[in-house]
All heavy atoms as an XYZ file, in Angstrom:
789
protein
N     -89.856    110.028    191.965
C     -89.223    111.126    191.283
C     -90.058    112.401    191.428
O     -89.511    113.476    191.628
C     -89.078    110.756    189.807
C     -88.282    111.719    189.048
S     -86.658    111.078    188.982
C     -86.090    111.380    187.443
N     -91.351    112.266    191.305
C     -92.246    113.395    191.441
C     -92.159    113.959    192.865
O     -92.208    115.177    193.051
C     -93.699    112.958    191.145
O     -93.736    112.296    189.894
C     -94.623    114.125    191.126
N     -92.022    113.071    193.850
C     -91.891    113.510    195.244
C     -90.609    114.320    195.421
O     -90.595    115.344    196.106
C     -91.872    112.312    196.190
C     -93.208    111.664    196.357
C     -93.108    110.536    197.356
C     -94.431    109.823    197.516
N     -94.377    108.737    198.469
N     -89.539    113.845    194.810
C     -88.268    114.563    194.899
C     -88.382    115.956    194.294
O     -87.898    116.937    194.851
C     -87.170    113.811    194.153
C     -86.585    112.686    194.902
C     -85.462    112.153    194.054
N     -84.732    111.134    194.721
C     -83.770    110.432    194.153
N     -83.457    110.663    192.887
N     -83.128    109.526    194.823
N     -89.011    116.036    193.148
C     -89.188    117.326    192.481
C     -90.032    118.239    193.350
O     -89.736    119.427    193.512
C     -89.822    117.134    191.079
C     -90.210    118.484    190.476
C     -88.887    116.395    190.152
N     -91.078    117.707    193.945
C     -91.952    118.495    194.815
C     -91.190    119.003    196.034
O     -91.323    120.174    196.430
N     -90.390    118.132    196.655
C     -89.583    118.534    197.815
C     -88.557    119.597    197.409
O     -88.354    120.580    198.121
C     -88.867    117.317    198.407
C     -89.756    116.423    199.212
C     -88.935    115.310    199.840
C     -89.794    114.372    200.647
N     -89.015    113.301    201.270
N     -87.952    119.396    196.248
C     -86.955    120.354    195.782
C     -87.603    121.707    195.511
O     -87.049    122.761    195.854
C     -86.262    119.837    194.528
N     -88.782    121.691    194.904
C     -89.484    122.945    194.633
C     -89.864    123.636    195.937
O     -89.753    124.868    196.068
C     -90.715    122.687    193.770
C     -90.390    122.379    192.321
C     -91.621    122.052    191.487
O     -92.726    121.915    192.063
O     -91.477    121.933    190.270
N     -90.343    122.859    196.905
C     -90.667    123.432    198.225
C     -89.416    124.031    198.874
O     -89.455    125.109    199.467
C     -91.283    122.375    199.143
C     -92.731    122.125    198.831
O     -93.407    122.968    198.245
N     -93.239    120.956    199.215
N     -88.314    123.301    198.755
C     -87.064    123.779    199.336
C     -86.603    125.065    198.643
O     -86.164    126.031    199.309
C     -85.990    122.684    199.228
C     -84.739    122.983    199.985
N     -84.690    123.117    201.346
C     -83.464    123.222    199.550
C     -83.479    123.394    201.736
N     -82.699    123.460    200.644
N     -86.715    125.109    197.322
C     -86.367    126.311    196.560
C     -87.266    127.471    196.977
O     -86.805    128.615    197.141
C     -86.465    126.036    195.037
C     -86.410    127.334    194.249
C     -85.369    125.089    194.583
N     -88.561    127.203    197.152
C     -89.497    128.240    197.568
C     -89.119    128.791    198.947
O     -89.103    130.008    199.161
C     -90.924    127.687    197.585
C     -92.032    128.685    197.904
C     -92.075    129.788    196.845
C     -93.365    127.977    197.990
N     -88.761    127.896    199.890
C     -88.345    128.334    201.224
C     -87.058    129.157    201.151
O     -86.917    130.170    201.840
C     -88.144    127.123    202.144
C     -89.430    126.489    202.595
C     -89.165    125.326    203.533
C     -90.454    124.630    203.925
N     -90.216    123.480    204.796
N     -86.116    128.716    200.298
C     -84.872    129.461    200.155
C     -85.114    130.847    199.555
O     -84.490    131.834    199.967
C     -83.878    128.667    199.301
C     -83.278    127.410    199.961
C     -82.429    126.640    198.964
C     -82.467    127.768    201.191
N     -86.052    130.940    198.589
C     -86.388    132.240    198.003
C     -86.998    133.161    199.057
O     -86.701    134.359    199.105
C     -87.343    132.070    196.828
C     -86.676    131.567    195.565
C     -87.674    131.477    194.420
C     -87.004    130.983    193.150
N     -87.938    130.891    192.023
N     -87.863    132.599    199.912
C     -88.461    133.397    200.983
C     -87.381    133.871    201.959
O     -87.393    135.020    202.407
C     -89.523    132.577    201.725
C     -90.780    132.342    200.930
C     -91.745    131.397    201.656
O     -91.381    130.744    202.630
N     -92.978    131.340    201.156
N     -86.447    132.978    202.257
C     -85.363    133.343    203.169
C     -84.477    134.424    202.537
O     -84.060    135.365    203.216
C     -84.525    132.107    203.514
C     -83.513    132.362    204.610
C     -82.785    131.096    205.044
O     -83.212    129.976    204.713
O     -81.761    131.268    205.729
N     -84.239    134.308    201.215
C     -83.454    135.324    200.509
C     -84.172    136.672    200.572
O     -83.548    137.709    200.839
C     -83.203    134.902    199.042
C     -82.167    133.789    198.991
C     -82.747    136.086    198.205
C     -81.986    133.184    197.613
N     -85.477    136.664    200.361
C     -86.249    137.915    200.437
C     -86.173    138.523    201.823
O     -86.024    139.750    201.979
C     -87.698    137.673    200.024
C     -87.845    137.427    198.537
O     -87.013    137.857    197.746
N     -88.909    136.726    198.154
N     -86.287    137.677    202.852
C     -86.205    138.145    204.232
C     -84.821    138.739    204.502
O     -84.697    139.824    205.092
C     -86.504    137.006    205.208
C     -86.391    137.335    206.688
C     -87.436    138.374    207.084
C     -86.559    136.076    207.521
N     -83.783    138.036    204.072
C     -82.419    138.524    204.290
C     -82.159    139.826    203.527
O     -81.487    140.726    204.032
C     -81.404    137.452    203.890
C     -81.345    136.224    204.812
C     -80.445    135.150    204.220
C     -80.894    136.609    206.208
N     -82.701    139.948    202.321
C     -82.537    141.187    201.563
C     -83.242    142.353    202.251
O     -82.730    143.473    202.298
C     -83.057    141.018    200.131
C     -82.132    140.209    199.253
C     -82.693    139.975    197.857
O     -83.906    140.053    197.634
N     -81.805    139.674    196.910
N     -84.412    142.069    202.820
C     -85.133    143.118    203.554
C     -84.337    143.544    204.783
O     -84.218    144.746    205.078
C     -86.517    142.620    203.953
N     -83.765    142.571    205.509
C     -82.941    142.901    206.673
C     -81.701    143.676    206.252
O     -81.301    144.634    206.911
C     -82.540    141.622    207.416
C     -83.673    140.984    208.168
C     -83.249    139.689    208.850
O     -82.237    139.090    208.513
N     -84.051    139.251    209.810
N     -81.101    143.256    205.150
C     -79.909    143.936    204.655
C     -80.215    145.390    204.322
O     -79.458    146.300    204.685
C     -79.358    143.208    203.422
C     -78.182    143.906    202.793
C     -76.929    143.848    203.379
C     -78.340    144.636    201.625
C     -75.853    144.488    202.809
C     -77.267    145.287    201.049
C     -76.015    145.212    201.640
N     -81.327    145.614    203.653
C     -81.683    146.988    203.281
C     -81.980    147.837    204.521
O     -81.811    149.053    204.501
C     -82.860    147.007    202.312
O     -84.017    146.501    202.932
N     -82.402    147.194    205.621
C     -82.636    147.915    206.872
C     -81.319    148.176    207.598
O     -81.098    149.269    208.126
C     -83.571    147.099    207.794
O     -84.785    146.857    207.108
C     -83.845    147.837    209.092
N     -80.448    147.178    207.604
C     -79.204    147.292    208.369
C     -78.149    148.152    207.683
O     -77.311    148.751    208.350
C     -78.619    145.904    208.653
C     -79.439    145.075    209.598
C     -79.475    143.695    209.466
C     -80.172    145.653    210.611
C     -80.224    142.929    210.342
C     -80.919    144.891    211.485
C     -80.951    143.520    211.352
N     -78.171    148.221    206.380
C     -77.144    148.974    205.660
C     -77.153    150.454    206.033
O     -76.101    151.001    206.397
C     -77.309    148.787    204.151
C     -76.194    149.418    203.361
C     -76.322    149.148    201.882
C     -75.185    149.812    201.125
N     -75.303    149.610    199.693
N     -78.302    151.143    205.977
C     -78.282    152.566    206.376
C     -77.921    152.747    207.856
O     -77.247    153.706    208.224
C     -79.709    153.053    206.112
C     -80.368    152.009    205.296
C     -79.591    150.752    205.463
N     -78.384    151.810    208.678
C     -78.066    151.889    210.101
C     -76.558    151.751    210.310
O     -75.957    152.488    211.093
C     -78.801    150.780    210.858
C     -78.620    150.822    212.359
C     -79.400    149.713    213.057
O     -80.370    149.187    212.486
O     -79.014    149.390    214.187
N     -75.951    150.832    209.591
C     -74.508    150.633    209.681
C     -73.755    151.882    209.219
O     -72.800    152.323    209.858
C     -74.107    149.417    208.833
C     -72.668    149.019    209.027
O     -72.047    149.363    210.020
N     -72.118    148.295    208.064
N     -74.202    152.476    208.129
C     -73.564    153.691    207.626
C     -73.712    154.840    208.627
O     -72.777    155.620    208.845
C     -74.153    154.073    206.271
C     -73.765    153.123    205.159
C     -74.504    153.382    203.853
O     -75.377    154.279    203.820
O     -74.210    152.686    202.868
N     -74.893    154.915    209.240
C     -75.116    155.964    210.241
C     -74.188    155.767    211.438
O     -73.624    156.733    211.966
C     -76.574    155.963    210.695
N     -74.024    154.519    211.850
C     -73.131    154.244    212.974
C     -71.683    154.581    212.620
O     -70.955    155.135    213.435
C     -73.240    152.772    213.398
C     -74.524    152.386    214.122
C     -74.599    150.878    214.316
C     -74.618    153.094    215.460
N     -71.290    154.255    211.414
C     -69.916    154.560    211.006
C     -69.682    156.060    210.959
O     -68.635    156.559    211.385
C     -69.611    153.940    209.648
C     -69.410    152.458    209.749
C     -68.975    151.874    208.442
N     -68.886    150.430    208.589
C     -68.314    149.646    207.723
N     -67.793    150.153    206.626
N     -68.271    148.351    207.916
N     -70.631    156.794    210.439
C     -70.457    158.248    210.402
C     -70.489    158.808    211.819
O     -69.807    159.778    212.124
C     -71.524    158.905    209.533
O     -72.801    158.783    210.132
N     -71.268    158.191    212.697
C     -71.299    158.598    214.101
C     -69.973    158.370    214.777
O     -69.543    159.157    215.609
N     -69.294    157.284    214.418
C     -67.982    157.017    214.992
C     -67.005    158.110    214.589
O     -66.215    158.570    215.392
C     -67.439    155.665    214.506
C     -67.927    154.490    215.293
C     -67.266    153.195    214.815
O     -66.878    153.064    213.663
N     -67.166    152.251    215.707
N     -67.065    158.518    213.341
C     -66.188    159.596    212.887
C     -66.468    160.877    213.641
O     -65.555    161.601    214.039
N     -67.743    161.152    213.846
C     -68.120    162.356    214.591
C     -67.650    162.249    216.034
O     -67.149    163.220    216.606
C     -69.629    162.563    214.526
N     -67.799    161.052    216.620
C     -67.361    160.855    218.001
C     -65.858    161.050    218.117
O     -65.374    161.654    219.062
C     -67.735    159.456    218.493
O     -69.130    159.319    218.556
N     -65.128    160.553    217.140
C     -63.681    160.704    217.156
C     -63.298    162.173    217.052
O     -62.390    162.639    217.744
C     -63.053    159.910    216.007
C     -61.538    159.877    215.950
C     -60.951    159.308    217.240
C     -61.086    159.044    214.762
N     -64.017    162.909    216.247
C     -63.756    164.343    216.116
C     -64.012    165.055    217.437
O     -63.227    165.903    217.856
C     -64.652    164.944    215.005
O     -64.393    164.253    213.778
C     -64.397    166.421    214.829
N     -65.093    164.687    218.109
C     -65.421    165.302    219.404
C     -64.342    164.961    220.429
O     -63.916    165.830    221.204
C     -66.811    164.830    219.889
C     -67.053    165.227    221.325
C     -67.903    165.393    218.989
N     -63.880    163.716    220.417
C     -62.827    163.309    221.354
C     -61.554    164.114    221.093
O     -60.904    164.591    222.032
C     -62.553    161.787    221.244
C     -61.281    161.407    221.979
C     -63.729    160.993    221.782
N     -61.205    164.298    219.830
C     -60.017    165.090    219.501
C     -60.168    166.528    219.972
O     -59.244    167.115    220.543
C     -59.760    165.065    217.992
C     -59.182    163.761    217.497
C     -58.941    163.805    215.999
C     -58.378    162.507    215.473
N     -58.154    162.542    214.023
N     -61.348    167.106    219.750
C     -61.577    168.492    220.181
C     -61.494    168.602    221.700
O     -60.885    169.531    222.228
C     -62.940    168.975    219.689
C     -63.001    169.208    218.199
C     -64.407    169.513    217.704
O     -65.380    169.301    218.421
N     -64.512    170.008    216.481
N     -62.095    167.633    222.393
C     -62.054    167.657    223.856
C     -60.627    167.516    224.374
O     -60.251    168.172    225.348
C     -62.936    166.547    224.434
C     -64.412    166.844    224.281
O     -64.803    167.960    224.003
N     -65.242    165.835    224.453
N     -59.838    166.674    223.721
C     -58.449    166.505    224.172
C     -57.643    167.771    223.916
O     -56.779    168.137    224.714
C     -57.799    165.290    223.504
O     -57.651    165.503    222.123
N     -57.925    168.472    222.825
C     -57.227    169.735    222.553
C     -57.579    170.783    223.601
O     -56.704    171.511    224.089
C     -57.565    170.240    221.159
C     -56.911    169.440    220.045
C     -57.341    169.884    218.655
O     -57.964    170.959    218.534
O     -57.056    169.141    217.697
N     -58.853    170.864    223.961
C     -59.286    171.822    224.991
C     -58.642    171.460    226.325
O     -58.151    172.328    227.054
C     -60.829    171.840    225.106
C     -61.275    172.608    226.337
C     -61.439    172.439    223.855
N     -58.612    170.168    226.651
C     -57.990    169.728    227.904
C     -56.502    170.075    227.914
O     -55.967    170.510    228.939
C     -58.195    168.226    228.091
N     -55.831    169.895    226.779
C     -54.414    170.232    226.684
C     -54.193    171.729    226.900
O     -53.277    172.132    227.626
C     -53.858    169.803    225.326
C     -52.397    170.137    225.049
C     -51.492    169.447    226.066
C     -52.027    169.730    223.638
N     -55.031    172.559    226.288
C     -54.905    174.009    226.464
C     -55.115    174.402    227.927
O     -54.373    175.221    228.470
C     -55.906    174.741    225.572
C     -55.571    174.649    224.098
C     -56.668    175.214    223.210
O     -57.737    175.561    223.695
N     -56.417    175.273    221.917
N     -56.133    173.792    228.564
C     -56.390    174.086    229.974
C     -55.224    173.636    230.851
O     -54.835    174.332    231.791
C     -57.680    173.413    230.434
C     -58.911    174.047    229.839
O     -58.878    175.188    229.394
N     -60.008    173.323    229.810
N     -54.668    172.481    230.535
C     -53.535    171.962    231.298
C     -52.323    172.883    231.161
O     -51.645    173.167    232.147
C     -53.189    170.548    230.830
C     -52.108    169.810    231.597
C     -52.506    169.635    233.054
C     -51.857    168.455    230.968
N     -52.080    173.372    229.965
C     -50.963    174.315    229.750
C     -51.180    175.600    230.535
O     -50.234    176.139    231.131
C     -50.790    174.602    228.268
S     -50.095    173.223    227.337
N     -52.416    176.086    230.554
C     -52.715    177.309    231.309
C     -52.474    177.091    232.803
O     -51.883    177.947    233.484
C     -54.155    177.742    231.058
N     -52.912    175.949    233.315
C     -52.705    175.635    234.735
C     -51.217    175.500    235.032
O     -50.727    175.974    236.066
C     -53.467    174.345    235.117
C     -53.047    173.834    236.473
C     -54.962    174.592    235.084
N     -50.487    174.877    234.125
C     -49.047    174.706    234.302
C     -48.341    176.053    234.366
O     -47.503    176.288    235.246
C     -48.483    173.862    233.156
C     -47.009    173.524    233.208
C     -46.701    172.641    234.409
C     -46.593    172.834    231.934
N     -48.688    176.952    233.462
C     -48.083    178.288    233.469
C     -48.411    179.036    234.756
O     -47.556    179.706    235.338
C     -48.534    179.089    232.253
C     -47.925    178.562    230.968
O     -46.862    177.952    230.982
N     -48.605    178.782    229.868
N     -49.654    178.909    235.197
C     -50.056    179.558    236.439
C     -49.300    178.976    237.625
O     -48.872    179.706    238.525
C     -51.568    179.388    236.632
O     -51.963    179.899    237.867
N     -49.107    177.667    237.614
C     -48.376    177.016    238.708
C     -46.921    177.489    238.731
O     -46.355    177.752    239.799
C     -48.442    175.501    238.557
N     -46.315    177.618    237.550
C     -44.935    178.120    237.494
C     -44.858    179.525    238.078
O     -43.936    179.837    238.851
C     -44.421    178.131    236.047
C     -43.904    176.823    235.575
N     -42.750    176.260    236.035
C     -44.402    175.937    234.669
C     -42.537    175.117    235.442
N     -43.545    174.880    234.610
N     -45.796    180.376    237.716
C     -45.798    181.754    238.230
C     -45.967    181.753    239.748
O     -45.279    182.493    240.458
C     -46.905    182.557    237.561
N     -46.860    180.897    240.242
C     -47.085    180.831    241.690
C     -45.840    180.339    242.422
O     -45.493    180.849    243.493
C     -48.255    179.908    241.998
O     -49.447    180.426    241.467
N     -45.166    179.361    241.838
C     -43.944    178.841    242.464
C     -42.861    179.917    242.494
O     -42.163    180.085    243.497
C     -43.465    177.564    241.732
C     -44.436    176.420    242.010
C     -42.054    177.183    242.139
C     -44.210    175.181    241.168
N     -42.732    180.681    241.406
C     -41.747    181.765    241.373
C     -42.049    182.801    242.451
O     -41.144    183.293    243.133
C     -41.727    182.427    239.995
C     -41.052    181.592    238.942
C     -41.078    182.289    237.590
C     -40.448    181.439    236.509
N     -40.502    182.087    235.183
N     -43.343    183.144    242.611
C     -43.723    184.103    243.644
C     -43.417    183.551    245.034
O     -42.947    184.279    245.912
C     -45.212    184.426    243.540
C     -45.568    185.303    242.363
C     -47.072    185.530    242.252
O     -47.859    184.807    242.838
N     -47.451    186.531    241.465
N     -43.672    182.268    245.220
C     -43.410    181.643    246.517
C     -41.917    181.657    246.836
O     -41.511    182.002    247.954
C     -43.942    180.208    246.513
C     -43.799    179.409    247.804
C     -44.619    180.061    248.911
C     -44.256    177.982    247.589
N     -41.094    181.316    245.866
C     -39.632    181.330    246.068
C     -39.159    182.748    246.355
O     -38.337    182.973    247.251
C     -38.913    180.713    244.847
C     -37.415    180.956    244.913
C     -39.204    179.228    244.746
N     -39.684    183.694    245.603
C     -39.303    185.091    245.826
C     -39.696    185.534    247.235
O     -38.918    186.193    247.932
C     -39.970    185.978    244.779
O     -39.727    187.335    245.053
N     -40.896    185.157    247.650
C     -41.347    185.510    249.002
C     -40.480    184.864    250.065
O     -40.149    185.495    251.088
N     -40.092    183.617    249.833
C     -39.224    182.933    250.794
C     -37.866    183.611    250.877
O     -37.296    183.778    251.971
C     -39.064    181.462    250.401
N     -37.326    184.017    249.734
C     -36.041    184.732    249.727
C     -36.155    186.058    250.471
O     -35.247    186.445    251.225
C     -35.574    184.960    248.289
C     -35.130    183.692    247.595
C     -34.840    183.884    246.115
O     -35.150    184.978    245.567
O     -34.311    182.943    245.502
N     -37.270    186.750    250.279
C     -37.475    188.027    250.979
C     -37.554    187.804    252.491
O     -36.945    188.550    253.271
C     -38.773    188.703    250.478
O     -38.670    188.904    249.074
C     -39.022    190.024    251.181
N     -38.289    186.773    252.895
C     -38.383    186.460    254.329
C     -37.014    186.101    254.905
O     -36.678    186.500    256.038
C     -39.377    185.326    254.567
C     -40.845    185.677    254.377
C     -41.706    184.422    254.508
C     -41.284    186.725    255.387
N     -36.241    185.368    254.152
C     -34.898    185.001    254.606
C     -34.034    186.250    254.771
O     -33.294    186.394    255.748
C     -34.265    184.026    253.611
C     -33.003    183.393    254.150
O     -32.848    183.221    255.351
N     -32.094    183.056    253.254
N     -34.150    187.175    253.819
C     -33.409    188.431    253.892
C     -33.815    189.233    255.129
O     -32.967    189.764    255.859
C     -33.637    189.239    252.609
C     -32.935    190.558    252.577
C     -31.553    190.630    252.467
C     -33.662    191.738    252.658
C     -30.907    191.839    252.434
C     -33.013    192.964    252.634
C     -31.631    193.020    252.521
N     -35.123    189.308    255.377
C     -35.622    190.041    256.558
C     -35.116    189.373    257.836
O     -34.717    190.057    258.796
C     -37.167    190.113    256.541
C     -37.715    190.622    257.861
C     -37.639    190.989    255.391
N     -35.104    188.057    257.860
C     -34.610    187.340    259.040
C     -33.136    187.653    259.280
O     -32.713    187.861    260.434
C     -34.816    185.833    258.860
N     -32.342    187.720    258.227
C     -30.924    188.056    258.361
C     -30.752    189.483    258.889
O     -29.881    189.761    259.720
C     -30.199    187.873    257.025
C     -30.082    186.437    256.567
C     -29.291    185.583    257.533
O     -28.269    186.045    258.082
O     -29.723    184.432    257.766
N     -31.588    190.391    258.382
C     -31.525    191.776    258.864
C     -31.868    191.834    260.350
O     -31.201    192.532    261.141
C     -32.469    192.691    258.049
C     -31.920    192.869    256.636
C     -32.656    194.039    258.723
C     -32.847    193.620    255.699
N     -32.906    191.095    260.748
C     -33.291    191.101    262.168
C     -32.176    190.518    263.044
O     -31.920    191.018    264.152
C     -34.586    190.311    262.369
C     -35.844    190.971    261.793
C     -37.045    190.049    261.935
C     -36.106    192.304    262.489
N     -31.490    189.493    262.551
C     -30.351    188.940    263.307
C     -29.248    189.983    263.445
O     -28.639    190.128    264.508
C     -29.794    187.703    262.606
C     -30.645    186.476    262.740
C     -29.997    185.315    261.988
C     -30.888    184.105    261.915
N     -30.294    183.029    261.100
N     -29.005    190.719    262.367
C     -27.965    191.757    262.406
C     -28.334    192.850    263.397
O     -27.483    193.361    264.139
C     -27.778    192.379    261.019
O     -27.317    191.426    260.121
N     -29.596    193.226    263.413
C     -30.060    194.258    264.352
C     -29.856    193.782    265.780
O     -29.401    194.554    266.637
C     -31.534    194.620    264.091
C     -31.651    195.368    262.760
C     -32.111    195.448    265.238
C     -33.079    195.611    262.328
N     -30.156    192.505    266.046
C     -29.938    191.972    267.397
C     -28.461    192.026    267.762
O     -28.104    192.391    268.889
C     -30.436    190.525    267.490
C     -31.950    190.435    267.571
O     -32.585    191.470    267.847
O     -32.499    189.327    267.364
N     -27.590    191.697    266.829
C     -26.142    191.735    267.110
C     -25.671    193.166    267.378
O     -24.871    193.419    268.267
C     -25.365    191.141    265.936
C     -25.495    189.650    265.838
C     -24.606    189.090    264.729
N     -25.156    187.817    264.289
C     -25.298    187.443    263.045
N     -24.938    188.248    262.058
N     -25.798    186.274    262.757
N     -26.185    194.097    266.548
C     -25.792    195.498    266.716
C     -26.246    195.999    268.079
O     -25.493    196.655    268.806
C     -26.389    196.369    265.586
C     -25.725    196.016    264.260
C     -26.237    197.857    265.901
C     -26.403    196.654    263.065
N     -27.480    195.665    268.467
C     -27.963    196.153    269.768
C     -27.211    195.495    270.907
O     -26.974    196.110    271.940
C     -29.465    195.918    269.896
O     -29.761    194.549    269.887
N     -26.762    194.255    270.739
C     -25.970    193.591    271.783
C     -24.620    194.273    271.937
O     -24.140    194.494    273.049
C     -25.774    192.106    271.448
C     -27.012    191.271    271.636
C     -26.807    189.820    271.204
O     -25.670    189.443    270.860
O     -27.795    189.084    271.189
N     -24.023    194.621    270.799
C     -22.715    195.295    270.844
C     -22.871    196.663    271.510
O     -22.057    197.050    272.344
C     -22.124    195.430    269.425
C     -20.908    196.338    269.426
C     -21.774    194.058    268.866
N     -23.936    197.407    271.190
C     -24.158    198.718    271.792
C     -24.398    198.577    273.290
O     -23.931    199.400    274.082
C     -25.339    199.425    271.123
C     -25.001    200.002    269.799
C     -26.134    200.841    269.268
C     -25.732    201.466    267.947
N     -26.766    202.320    267.398
N     -25.146    197.538    273.700
C     -25.397    197.328    275.124
C     -24.084    197.035    275.855
O     -23.857    197.532    276.969
C     -26.377    196.160    275.336
C     -27.803    196.524    274.975
O     -28.101    197.718    274.831
O     -28.637    195.602    274.805
N     -23.198    196.272    275.238
C     -21.911    195.961    275.881
C     -21.036    197.197    275.955
O     -20.322    197.409    276.932
C     -21.205    194.853    275.109
C     -21.848    193.507    275.291
C     -21.166    192.390    274.506
O     -20.079    192.628    273.947
O     -21.755    191.319    274.416
N     -21.086    198.044    274.903
C     -20.281    199.268    274.910
C     -20.773    200.226    275.978
O     -19.990    200.915    276.615
C     -20.330    199.940    273.538
C     -19.567    199.224    272.477
C     -19.724    199.884    271.107
O     -20.477    200.885    270.968
O     -19.112    199.396    270.161
N     -22.062    200.276    276.206
C     -22.612    201.180    277.209
C     -22.237    200.727    278.622
O     -22.134    201.527    279.538
C     -24.138    201.271    277.057
C     -24.531    202.027    275.827
C     -26.038    202.040    275.617
O     -26.787    201.495    276.450
O     -26.501    202.582    274.606
N     -22.050    199.439    278.785
C     -21.666    198.951    280.101
C     -20.258    199.373    280.465
O     -19.905    199.540    281.610
C     -21.761    197.422    280.140
C     -23.180    196.924    280.129
C     -23.205    195.423    280.193
C     -24.609    194.881    280.103
N     -24.671    193.451    280.073
N     -19.435    199.545    279.468
C     -18.042    199.905    279.746
C     -17.900    201.349    279.869
O     -17.694    202.256    280.168
C     -17.076    199.382    278.682
C     -16.955    197.900    278.734
C     -17.442    197.117    277.689
C     -16.367    197.271    279.812
C     -17.308    195.765    277.708
C     -16.239    195.915    279.831
C     -16.699    195.153    278.775
């Protein structure tokens, strides 16, 4: 019986030491955990800000692309108009050349 009590007391002593060790680890890990959680919130805020900036830049590029496409279409229409005028000039000069022959 005395041996059992001695073993139980030793076991209780070991458990108390383990509890103290775990409490010390807990007190170390708790602030670290809180710091990490607050860091996650900060990281999420940075990600949101970066996505907003990227969206603004994308909109600016999109608007610029639309303007460039409009200019390109306008230029193509102008070139087409000039080509039609040049064809008309060729026809007019052909008609004048035929009239001069007669």
